C-alpha positions in Angstrom: -24.8 -74.7 28.1 -23.6 -73.1 24.9 -24.8 -69.7 23.6 -27.1 -71.2 21.0 -28.9 -73.4 23.4 -29.2 -70.5 25.9 -30.7 -68.3 23.2 -33.0 -71.1 22.2 -34.2 -71.5 25.8 -34.7 -67.7 26.1 -36.7 -67.7 22.8 -39.0 -70.5 24.1 -39.5 -68.7 27.4 -40.1 -65.4 25.6 -42.7 -67.1 23.3 -44.6 -68.2 26.4 -44.3 -64.7 28.0 -45.8 -63.3 24.8 -48.8 -65.7 25.3 -49.2 -64.4 28.9 -47.4 -67.1 30.9 -46.3 -65.5 34.2 -44.1 -68.5 35.1 -42.2 -68.1 31.9 -41.9 -64.4 32.6 -40.4 -65.3 36.0 -37.9 -67.7 34.4 -37.0 -65.0 31.8 -36.5 -62.4 34.5 -34.4 -64.8 36.6 -32.1 -65.5 33.6 -31.7 -61.8 32.6 -32.1 -59.9 35.8 -28.4 -59.5 36.6 -27.5 -58.3 33.1 -30.4 -55.9 32.9 -29.7 -54.6 36.5 -26.1 -53.9 35.4 -27.3 -51.9 32.4 -29.7 -49.9 34.6 -26.9 -49.2 37.0 -24.7 -47.9 34.2 -27.4 -45.6 33.0 -28.4 -44.1 36.4 -27.2 -45.7 39.6 -29.6 -43.7 41.7 -32.5 -44.5 39.5 -31.6 -48.1 38.6 -34.5 -49.7 40.5 -37.0 -47.4 38.8 -35.5 -48.2 35.4 -35.4 -51.9 36.2 -39.1 -51.9 37.1 -40.1 -49.9 34.0 -38.0 -52.2 31.8 -39.6 -55.4 33.0 -43.1 -53.9 32.9 -42.5 -52.8 29.3 -41.2 -56.3 28.5 -44.4 -57.9 30.0 -46.9 -55.5 28.4 -45.2 -55.6 25.0 -43.9 -59.2 24.9 -45.9 -60.2 21.8 -44.6 -57.4 19.7 -41.1 -57.7 21.1 -41.1 -61.5 20.4 -42.3 -60.8 16.8 -39.1 -58.7 16.2 -37.2 -62.0 16.2 -34.1 -60.6 17.7 -31.8 -62.2 20.3 -33.7 -62.1 23.6 -31.0 -60.8 25.9 -30.0 -58.1 23.5 -33.6 -57.1 23.1 -34.2 -56.8 26.8 -31.0 -54.9 27.4 -32.0 -52.5 24.5 -35.3 -51.9 26.3 -33.5 -51.1 29.5 -31.2 -48.6 27.7 -34.2 -47.0 25.9 -36.2 -46.8 29.2 -33.2 -45.3 31.0 -32.5 -42.8 28.2 -36.2 -41.7 28.2 -36.0 -41.2 32.0 -32.9 -39.1 31.8 -34.3 -37.0 28.9 -37.5 -36.3 30.9 -35.5 -35.2 33.9 -33.3 -33.0 31.7 -36.4 -31.2 30.5 -37.4 -30.6 34.1 -34.2 -28.8 35.0 
């Protein structure tokens, strides 16, 4: 499968996620879990599971507004992971 058809499939799945389709969310997660887990590990290996959970919760809750941004889906999800991870690191820094 080439990159364009993969992105097209991700966009279709993400559109369904934005409409509240839990099966589409599961498919999207299955396709992007490894990449997002790698990003979460790079940010904070000890906190990667927490970042991963927060990332995918954010994607689910905000799917409609994220979909409306009309950006490549994988890049968008990985950006959310980076933002969630950075926010977690910043809040821990304030507690030091």
